[in-house]
N, C-alpha and C positions, 0 to 999 in steps of 0.2 A: 711135602704135604701142602696143598693149595690153601689160600686164605678162605675161599668159599667153603672148602671141606672143614676147616677148623671152625669157622663161624657156624655151620650147620650143626655139628656135633656139640658146640658150646650151648647152643640154643636148646638142643635136646636135653642136655644135662641140667641146665637151669630150670627148664619146665619140670623135669623130674624131681629136683631138689626143692622146688617151690620158691626159688629166689625171684619173686615177681618184679621188685623194684630194679634189680640188676638187669633182668631180662628187658624191661621197658628201656633202660638206658642203652643196652646194646642195640635194641631195635632203632632207637632214635639215632645213634651214632651211624648205624648202617644207612638210614635214610638220608642223613646229612651228607654222608660220603657219596651216595648216588647222586644227590642234587649237585654236588660239586663236579663229580666225574663226568656227568653228561655234558657239561660246559666244556670239557677237555681243557683242564687248568693249565697244561704246559702251552698249549696254543694261545690261551688267554694271557699267560705271562709274557710270552714272546711278543704278542701285539702291544702290550703295555710298554715293554722295553723299546720296541721299534718306534713308537710314537714320541717317547722321551727323548731317544738318541736323535730322531729326525729333528725334533725341535731344537735340540742343542746345536746340531750341525747348522741349523738355519738361523740361529741368533745373530743378528746385526743391530747393535745398539740396545735400547731399552726393551725390557720384556717383563711379563708378569708370571712369576713361577706358579701361581695358583692355577692359572689358565692351562699351563702345561700339565699339571696334575689332573685337572679336570678332563682334558683331552685324553690323557692316557687311560683314565678310569672309564670314560665314555667308550673309547675305542675298544678296550678289553671287554667291556660289557656286551658291545655289539657282536664282538667275535664269539662270545659265549652264547648269545642268543642265536647266532647263525648256526652254530653247531648243534644246538638243541632242535631248531626247526628242521634241520637236515635229518637228524635221527627220527623225528616225528614222521616225516615223509617216507624215510627209508626203513621204516620198522620191520616190514616183511623181508626186505633184502638183508638187513643186519642180522635177522635170525639165521641166515645162511652164512654171510661174510664175517660178521662181528657179533657172535651170540653172546659175548660177555658184556656188551654195552648195557647200561641200566634198563632202558626201555625194552630191548630185545630179551633180556634175562628176566624181565617182569619185576624188577626191584623198584621201578617207579611206574605209576599209572600215567596214562595218556594225558588226562586232564591236568595232572600235576606238572608234567613237563610243559604243557601248553601255558599254564598259569606262570611258571618260571620265565618262559620265553617272553610273554607279553610284559611282565614286570621289568625285565632287562631292557627290552626295546624302549619302553616308556622312559625308564630311568636314564638310559644313554642319550636319547634325543633331548629330554628335559635339561640334562646336564650340559649338553653341547651349547644350548641356548645362552649359557652364562659366558661362553668363550667369545664368539663373534658370529656374524651372519654366514660367512663362508663355511665355517666349521659346522654350524647347525645344518646347512644344506647338504654338506657331504654326509653327515650322520643320517639324515633322512634318506638320501639317495642310497646309501650303503644298506640300510635296514630293508628298504624295498627290494633292492637287487638280491640280497641274500635270500629273501622270501621267494622271489621269482626263480631263483637258481634251484632252490630245493623243490619247489612246485613243479617246474616244467623244463627249465633251461638246461639242467644237468643231463636231461635225456637227449639233447641235441648234440650231435658229434662236434667236439672241440669248442662249441660256444660256451658251454658251462666252464670248461677248463680255462678258457681265455677270460671269462668273466671274474672267476675266483682269483686268477693271477693279476688282473687289472685292480681289483680290490685290495689285494696285497700291497701293490705298489702305491695305491691311493692312500694307504696308512701313512706313508712317508709324506705325501702332499698335505695330509691332515695335520701332521706335526708341524710342517712348515707354515701352514695357514695360521696355526695357533700363535705363531710368534711374528706373523706378518711378512715372511720372506720365503714363500713356497718354492721359488725358482731354484733355490739351493738344493732342493730335495728331488729334483727331477732325475738326476743320474742315479741315485740310490733307488728311486722308484722303478726305473727301468731295469736295473739289475734284480730287484726283488720280483718283478714281473716275470722275468726269464727263469730264475731259478725256481720260482713257485710253479711255473708252467711245467718244468721238468717233473716236479714232485706230484703234480696233478695227474700227469700221464702215467707215472709209476704207481700211484694209488689206484688208477683205473685197471691197471695190469693185476694188481692185488685183488680187486673186487670183481674180476672177469666171471668167476663162477656164479656168484649171486646175480650180477647184472644180466648175464646171458639167460638165466632161469626166469628172471622177472622182465626180460624184454627191454632193458635200458640200453639204448644205443650209444655206447661209448666208442672211442677210436679203436681200443684193442679188440672190442667185440665185432666191430664191422670190418676192420682191416687185418686183424691178427697181431700177436705179440711181436713178430719179427719186424713188420713194417713200423709198429710203434716204437721199437728200439731204435730203428733207423731215424725216425723223426726226433726221438730224444738226442740222438747223436748230433744231429744237425743243430738243434737248439743249444746244445751244450758247446759246440764249437763256436757259435755265434756269441755266447755268453763269455767264453774265454777271450776271444778277440776283443770283446767290448771292455773287458777289464783293463786293457792297455791304454784306452783312450784318456781317462782322467789324468794319468801320469804324463803321457807324451804331450798333452796340451796344458801341462802345469796347473790342473785344476786341484789335484791332490798331491801331496808330497811324498818323499821317499819312504816314509813309515808305511803309507798306504801300499805302495809297490812291493815292499818287502813282505808284508803279511799276505798279499795276494799271491805272490810267486812262491812263497814258502808253504803256505797253508791252503788257501782257497782253491787255486788252480790245480795243484797236485791232487786234492781231494775230488775235484770234478773228473779229472783223468782216471783216478781209482774208481770212481762211481761208474764211469762208462765201461771200464774193464770188467768189473764184477757184474754189471747188468748184462753183458753179452755172454758172460761165463755161466750164469745161473739165473733162472727166472722163477725159482721156487718162492712160495709165499713167504717163507722165513727170510730169505735173502731180499726180497722186494720190501718187506717191512724194515729191514735194516738200512737199506738204501734210502728209503723215504726219510727215516730219522737222520741219516747222514747229511741229506740235503738241507733238512731243518737246521742241523748244527752248523753247516757250512754257511747258511744265511747269517747266523750270529758272528761267525768269523769275518764275514763280509762287512757287517755292521762295524765291528772293531777296526777293520782296516780303513773304513771311510772316516771313522771318528778320529783315529790317530793321524790320518793323512790331511784331515780338513784344515 
């Protein structure tokens, strides 16, 4: 029995029995859940962790812990805002591809989502002003870029994918800027760019049905799933080769290499194998999550090897 099914009949029962206060409480909880869900909290949490770990990796000498916390909260808020504005512009497409999302399902009104988006953008930009000027400029740039992505750039073949992947890598630079040594975040940023580019292409394959009906010109829509898989294979091969560089040139230690060779690269090989075996929506969704999980393993590898 699904949660929505249970919720629907619980409401019917409460209306029938006249439990108005409990009914109001359940409606309130449902709305709060929808406000949280539209930000995609797992992605928000990952962004928070990425910025904290990036800052830790880049620490050299003195640092202010409150600035790291401000940066992580600001970055996470920006990620949440980006997800909201994406859902706002993709409302009609999500009714086909992701009908369970709060806006597409009608659990949130458009003006409510827009209000939350604006609040998160203003909050994140204001908070970044307490860190330093480079952090503030990155926040402003990221907020504008995410809006432009949702508004128009995601409809341009590969440009939207490259932009989102670039912003994912920029989160590492943001963490480094917070402690004043962003140069140590460059390698993690490149890895994050590549693995997120893989995930972006997989997500475009997932959304092919809705994108094609709404005329969104993604790479899978224009060139087909097979060519998309081949492109993903090329980027995966480049990523695997790139993981050897920090160890061979003594940038990261043996712990990094062990985690990469035992977990990260085998998962990438498994990902490619499963991608070519099965391109069903269920499998693509699992592979998208696998890449997200592998990014966390990559973070652990870099942290241990640093």
